[in-house]
C-alpha positions in Angstrom: 0.0 0.0 0.0 1.4 3.4 -1.0 1.9 6.2 1.5 -0.8 8.8 1.0 0.4 12.4 0.9 -1.8 15.5 0.8 -0.4 18.6 -0.9 -2.2 21.8 -0.1 -1.8 25.6 0.1 -3.9 28.7 -0.3 -4.8 30.2 -3.6 -1.7 31.5 -5.4 0.7 29.7 -3.2 2.0 27.7 -6.1 0.9 24.2 -5.1 0.3 23.2 -8.7 3.9 24.2 -9.6 5.1 22.1 -6.7 2.9 19.2 -7.7 4.4 19.4 -11.2 7.9 19.1 -9.7 6.9 15.9 -7.8 5.4 14.6 -11.1 8.7 15.2 -12.8 10.3 12.9 -10.2 7.9 10.1 -11.2 5.4 10.6 -8.3 1.7 10.0 -9.2 -0.2 13.2 -8.5 -4.0 13.5 -8.4 -5.1 17.1 -9.0 -8.4 17.5 -7.1 -9.5 20.8 -8.9 -9.0 19.3 -12.3 -10.7 16.1 -11.5 -13.6 17.9 -9.8 -14.1 19.9 -13.1 -14.1 16.6 -15.0 -16.6 15.0 -12.7 -18.8 18.1 -12.8 -18.9 17.8 -16.6 -19.2 14.0 -16.9 -21.6 13.1 -14.1 -25.3 13.8 -14.7 -26.1 13.1 -11.0 -23.7 15.9 -9.9 -25.0 18.3 -12.6 -28.6 17.6 -11.4 -27.7 18.3 -7.8 -25.8 21.5 -8.6 -28.6 22.9 -10.8 -31.0 22.0 -8.0 -28.9 24.0 -5.6 -27.9 27.0 -7.8 -30.3 27.0 -10.7 -30.2 26.0 -14.4 -27.8 28.9 -15.1 -25.0 27.0 -13.4 -24.6 24.9 -16.5 -24.5 25.4 -20.3 -25.4 21.9 -21.5 -23.0 19.7 -19.7 -20.4 22.4 -19.1 -20.5 24.2 -15.7 -20.5 28.0 -15.8 -17.6 28.4 -13.3 -17.8 32.2 -13.3 -21.5 32.1 -12.4 -21.0 29.4 -9.7 -18.0 31.3 -8.2 -20.0 34.6 -8.2 -22.7 33.0 -6.2 -20.9 30.7 -3.7 -17.9 32.7 -2.7 -20.1 35.4 -1.2 -22.3 32.9 0.5 -20.5 30.4 2.9 -23.7 28.4 3.4 -24.0 27.7 -0.4 -20.3 27.0 -0.7 -20.6 24.4 2.0 -23.6 22.8 0.2 -21.7 22.8 -3.1 -18.7 21.2 -1.5 -20.9 18.6 0.1 -21.9 17.6 -3.4 -18.5 17.6 -5.0 -16.0 16.6 -2.3 -17.3 13.1 -1.6 -17.3 12.4 -5.3 -13.7 13.6 -5.7 -12.8 11.5 -2.6 -14.3 8.4 -4.2 -12.6 9.1 -7.5 -9.2 9.6 -5.7 -9.6 6.2 -3.9 -10.2 4.4 -7.1 -7.3 6.2 -8.8 -5.0 5.4 -5.8 -5.8 1.7 -6.1 -4.4 1.7 -9.7 -1.1 3.3 -8.8 2.1 1.5 -8.1 4.5 3.8 -6.3 6.1 4.3 -2.9 3.9 7.3 -2.3 1.1 9.2 -4.0 0.1 12.8 -3.8 -3.4 14.3 -3.8 -3.2 18.1 -4.5 -6.2 19.9 -3.0 -6.8 23.4 -1.8 -9.0 22.8 1.2 -7.6 19.6 2.9 -7.6 21.3 6.3 -10.9 23.2 5.9 -12.9 20.1 5.0 -11.2 17.9 7.6 -9.9 15.4 5.0 -6.2 16.0 6.1 -6.8 13.4 8.7 -7.0 10.7 6.0 -3.4 11.3 4.9 -0.1 9.8 6.2 1.7 13.0 5.6 0.8 16.6 4.6 2.9 19.1 2.6 1.9 22.8 2.9 3.0 25.2 0.2 3.2 28.7 1.5 3.8 32.2 0.2 3.1 35.7 1.6 -0.5 36.9 1.2 0.4 39.9 -1.0 2.5 37.8 -3.3 -0.3 35.3 -3.6 -2.8 38.1 -4.5 -0.3 39.4 -7.1 0.1 35.9 -8.7 -3.7 35.3 -8.9 -4.4 38.7 -10.4 -1.7 38.0 -13.1 -3.0 34.4 -13.7 -6.8 34.8 -13.5 -7.3 38.6 -14.0 -9.6 38.7 -10.9 -10.1 41.8 -8.9 -8.5 42.1 -5.5 -12.1 42.0 -4.0 -12.9 38.8 -5.8 -9.6 37.2 -4.7 -10.1 38.2 -1.0 -13.7 36.9 -1.1 -12.3 33.5 -2.1 -9.4 33.6 0.3 -11.8 34.3 3.1 -13.0 30.6 2.7 -9.5 29.3 3.2 -7.6 29.0 6.5 -4.6 31.3 7.0 -1.2 29.5 6.8 -0.5 30.2 10.5 -3.5 27.9 11.3 -2.4 25.2 8.8 1.3 25.1 9.6 1.1 23.3 12.9 -0.9 20.5 11.2 1.6 20.0 8.3 4.5 17.6 8.2 6.5 19.6 5.6 6.3 23.3 4.7 7.6 24.7 1.4 8.1 28.5 1.3 7.5 29.0 -2.4 9.1 32.3 -3.4 12.2 31.2 -5.3 11.8 28.2 -7.7 15.4 27.0 -7.2 14.8 26.8 -3.5 11.4 25.2 -4.0 12.9 22.5 -6.2 15.5 21.8 -3.6 12.8 21.4 -1.0 10.8 19.1 -3.2 13.9 16.9 -3.8 14.6 16.8 0.0 11.0 15.9 0.8 10.9 13.3 -2.0 14.0 11.6 -0.6 12.4 11.6 2.9 9.0 10.2 1.7 10.7 7.5 -0.4 12.7 6.4 2.7 9.6 6.5 5.0 7.6 4.4 2.5 10.4 1.8 1.8 
């Protein structure tokens, strides 16, 4: 049985960049956001529940209108919680089935809200990717073209790093890619030894 490792970090921390570095080392990585999007498109049951919660405008045919959905749920914590209650269990099920097919000393699940939804307890180790708040806002504005207000509304649904850090086994300060890669290599060696 492979060691299960959770990789998390707030918006704009660079967890997908870090996940890519682990992939380059041959580690199987499951990207929860990407797989959630796929499930939202492919599963008629999920689509039915989301349109029941948010209205028919949440989808164009089988494609979710992510902008419309984000515009509603990020300002309404109650709705976000209900949306997550539809999607997260399906992603968890999909991850378990994916994990069974992998053959590696350890596997990584990349997910933004491992701590917030309590699922961090299901992992053998947790890696937290961290960066200063202003740097994260700058990255998101460049990447997604969102307003500061929209970014802060989304960030409000994620724990601060100071709350996550005591629960993480490894913390990568992601400000300089050379340093980040060194940290990834160091953690990779340690996880490979642990799982041997």
